[in-house]
C-alpha positions in Angstrom: 3.1 25.8 -3.0 -0.8 25.6 -2.2 -2.4 24.3 1.1 -6.5 23.3 1.2 -7.3 23.3 4.7 -10.9 22.6 6.5 -12.7 22.1 2.8 -16.0 20.0 2.7 -16.3 18.2 -0.7 -19.3 15.9 -1.9 -21.4 15.1 -4.0 -19.7 14.5 -7.8 -19.0 11.4 -9.9 -15.7 12.0 -10.1 -12.5 12.3 -8.1 -12.7 14.5 -4.9 -9.9 16.2 -5.0 -6.6 15.6 -8.0 -3.3 16.3 -7.7 -1.1 15.6 -11.1 2.1 16.6 -11.6 1.8 19.4 -8.5 5.1 19.9 -6.1 4.8 21.5 -1.9 1.1 20.9 -1.7 -1.4 20.1 1.8 -4.2 19.1 2.2 -5.3 18.7 5.5 -8.4 18.9 7.7 -10.9 18.7 4.9 -14.2 16.5 4.5 -14.6 14.5 1.3 -17.3 12.1 0.8 -20.0 10.9 -2.2 -17.2 11.0 -4.6 -15.9 8.3 -6.9 -12.4 8.1 -5.7 -11.6 10.2 -2.3 -8.0 11.5 -3.8 -6.1 10.8 -6.8 -2.1 11.9 -6.4 -0.2 11.1 -9.3 3.3 12.0 -10.4 4.8 15.7 -7.8 6.7 15.2 -5.2 6.6 17.0 -1.3 2.7 15.9 -1.3 1.3 16.0 2.3 -2.6 14.6 3.0 -3.2 15.0 6.8 -6.4 14.6 9.0 -9.0 14.2 6.4 -12.0 11.9 6.6 -12.4 10.2 3.9 -15.7 8.7 3.4 -18.5 7.0 1.2 -16.9 6.9 -2.0 -18.0 4.7 -5.3 -14.3 3.6 -5.3 -11.1 4.5 -3.5 -10.9 6.7 -0.4 -7.0 7.8 -2.0 -5.1 6.3 -5.0 -1.4 6.7 -5.9 0.4 6.1 -8.8 3.7 7.2 -10.8 5.3 9.1 -7.8 9.3 9.0 -7.2 11.2 8.1 -10.1 12.2 3.7 -9.8 14.9 3.6 -12.0 17.1 6.4 -10.4 15.3 5.7 -6.7 14.3 9.4 -5.8 11.8 9.9 -3.4 8.7 11.1 -4.3 8.2 12.4 -0.7 4.3 11.2 -0.1 2.7 11.5 3.3 -0.5 10.4 3.9 -0.7 10.9 8.0 -3.0 10.3 10.7 -7.2 10.4 8.0 -9.5 8.7 8.6 -11.0 6.5 5.8 -13.9 4.6 6.0 -17.0 3.1 4.2 -15.4 3.2 0.1 -16.0 1.1 -2.4 -19.7 1.8 -2.5 -20.0 1.2 -6.4 -16.7 -0.9 -7.6 -15.2 -3.5 -4.6 -11.6 -2.2 -4.0 -9.9 -1.0 -0.9 -9.0 1.9 1.5 -5.8 3.2 -0.5 -3.8 2.0 -3.6 -0.9 2.6 -4.1 1.6 1.9 -7.6 4.6 2.6 -9.0 6.2 4.7 -6.6 9.2 5.6 -4.4 8.8 7.3 -1.0 5.7 7.2 0.4 4.9 6.8 3.5 1.5 6.2 5.4 1.4 6.6 9.0 -1.3 7.0 11.7 -4.5 6.2 9.7 -7.6 4.5 10.6 -9.3 3.1 7.8 -12.4 0.5 8.1 -14.8 -1.1 6.2 -13.7 -1.9 2.7 -15.2 -4.7 0.5 -11.3 -5.8 -0.5 -8.3 -4.9 0.7 -7.3 -2.5 3.3 -3.8 -0.7 1.5 -3.2 -2.8 -2.1 0.0 -1.4 -3.6 2.7 -2.9 -6.2 6.0 -1.9 -7.7 7.0 -0.4 -4.4 10.6 0.9 -3.5 11.4 2.4 0.3 7.5 3.3 1.1 7.2 2.9 5.0 3.4 1.9 7.0 3.6 2.5 10.5 1.1 3.0 13.2 -2.0 2.7 11.0 -4.8 0.7 12.5 -7.1 -1.7 9.6 -10.1 -3.6 10.6 -13.5 -4.6 8.9 -12.3 -5.5 5.4 -12.9 -8.2 2.8 -16.7 -7.2 3.2 -17.1 -8.6 -0.1 -13.8 -10.4 -1.6 -11.8 -12.5 0.8 -8.4 -13.3 -1.3 -6.3 -9.8 0.4 -5.1 -8.4 3.3 -5.3 -5.8 5.1 -1.6 -4.7 3.5 -1.7 -6.6 0.0 1.5 -6.4 -2.3 1.3 -8.2 -5.8 3.0 -9.7 -8.3 7.3 -8.5 -9.2 10.8 -9.2 -8.1 11.9 -5.5 -7.6 9.7 -4.0 -4.7 12.4 -3.8 -2.3 13.2 -1.8 1.1 9.7 -1.2 2.3 8.8 -1.6 5.7 5.9 -2.3 7.6 6.1 -1.8 11.6 4.0 -0.7 14.5 0.2 -1.1 13.0 -2.1 -2.9 14.5 -4.7 -5.1 12.4 -7.7 -6.7 13.0 -11.2 -8.7 12.8 -10.5 -8.8 8.6 -13.1 -11.3 8.4 -12.4 -13.7 5.6 -8.7 -11.7 4.4 -5.1 -12.3 5.3 -3.2 -10.0 7.7 0.1 -8.9 5.9 -0.2 -10.9 2.4 2.8 -10.5 0.2 1.1 -12.3 -2.6 2.3 -14.0 -6.4 6.1 -13.0 -6.1 6.2 -9.7 -4.5 9.3 -9.3 -2.3 11.5 -7.9 -0.5 9.4 -6.4 2.2 9.8 -6.1 5.9 7.5 -6.6 8.9 8.6 -6.0 12.4 6.2 -5.2 15.9 2.9 -5.6 14.2 -0.2 -6.6 15.4 -2.7 -9.4 13.6 -5.8 -10.2 15.4 -8.7 -12.0 14.0 -7.7 -12.7 10.6 -6.8 -15.6 8.5 -3.3 -15.8 7.9 -1.7 -13.5 9.8 2.0 -12.9 7.6 1.4 -14.8 4.4 4.3 -14.8 1.6 3.6 -16.2 -2.1 6.5 -17.1 -4.1 8.3 -14.2 -3.8 11.6 -13.4 -2.1 13.4 -12.1 0.8 10.3 -11.4 2.7 10.8 -11.0 6.4 8.4 -11.3 9.6 10.1 -10.4 12.7 8.9 -9.8 16.3 4.8 -9.3 15.6 2.4 -10.1 17.7 -0.4 -12.8 16.2 -3.4 -13.5 17.8 -6.2 -15.3 17.2 -5.5 -16.4 13.7 -5.6 -19.5 11.5 -2.0 -19.6 11.2 0.9 -18.2 9.2 2.0 -19.3 5.5 4.8 -19.7 3.4 5.0 -21.3 -0.2 6.9 -21.7 -3.1 3.8 -21.4 -5.9 6.2 -19.7 -7.6 7.3 -23.1 -8.9 4.4 -23.8 -10.1 3.2 -20.8 -11.6 6.3 -20.3 -13.2 7.5 -17.4 -11.8 11.2 -17.8 -13.4 13.7 -16.1 -15.4 12.6 -15.4 -19.0 9.4 -14.2 -17.6 7.8 -11.0 -16.6 9.3 -11.1 -13.9 12.7 -11.1 -14.7 11.8 -8.0 -17.8 10.8 -6.0 -15.1 13.4 -6.3 -12.6 16.2 -5.7 -15.7 14.1 -2.6 -17.0 15.8 -1.0 -13.6 19.3 -2.1 -14.4 20.0 -3.7 -11.2 23.9 -4.0 -12.0 23.7 -0.4 -13.0 23.7 2.7 -10.5 21.7 3.4 -8.1 20.6 -0.5 -8.4 23.9 -1.9 -7.5 25.0 0.2 -4.7 20.8 0.0 -3.1 21.5 -4.1 -3.7 24.1 -3.9 -1.7 22.9 -2.0 0.9 20.0 -4.1 1.3 22.1 -7.1 1.7 22.9 -6.0 4.9 
């Protein structure tokens, strides 16, 4: 139940802000620069990060991990809105934002530019929303990535990407579901001047609908899961079964997603 507004935070070898197992916290209108990660959010719920300027970081702009409960499909209610994040990864090549093992994160209305790798990198997400973001000038050092880059896992269902504008991504892709990443919906986005506008690499149930692609080389879908052994009996099945998909709430969740 704390709000931090209009702070200037700079000049640290560690994170600018750490929220560990916090709830009902808002950080708004702050400037965070010349730190390691701009912000780190771990566990906790009902956190709003709004209208901050985060730049010149050694690593990430914002790192989010272990929020919400994936087994019970309980939202963490983390809102990242209207921030300006740029010139990150000065020491360690990384992205503007990393989100891992999370339910119920909303990333909206953010402007992000100048990253050595991905725009937003994420894995093991459910029911997260990415909308009305503008991302450009990524992959300044590493090209096998995307403005929104999801990796691995058969259980990452219920995530929506809509009304985003990505452009001038250099050697990178637009929306990239890599190495079995599954269950994502992409619609009404604009992708301009990337390598592959929409790339699905070996996953399941990824959907692209009503997007506008301008000056991209192609769109891409492949079956790399066959040659790379993404099958039953591997970590893909093990991680999915750990969530008990045939029991509640996952059983009803799966039926809802089918519709």
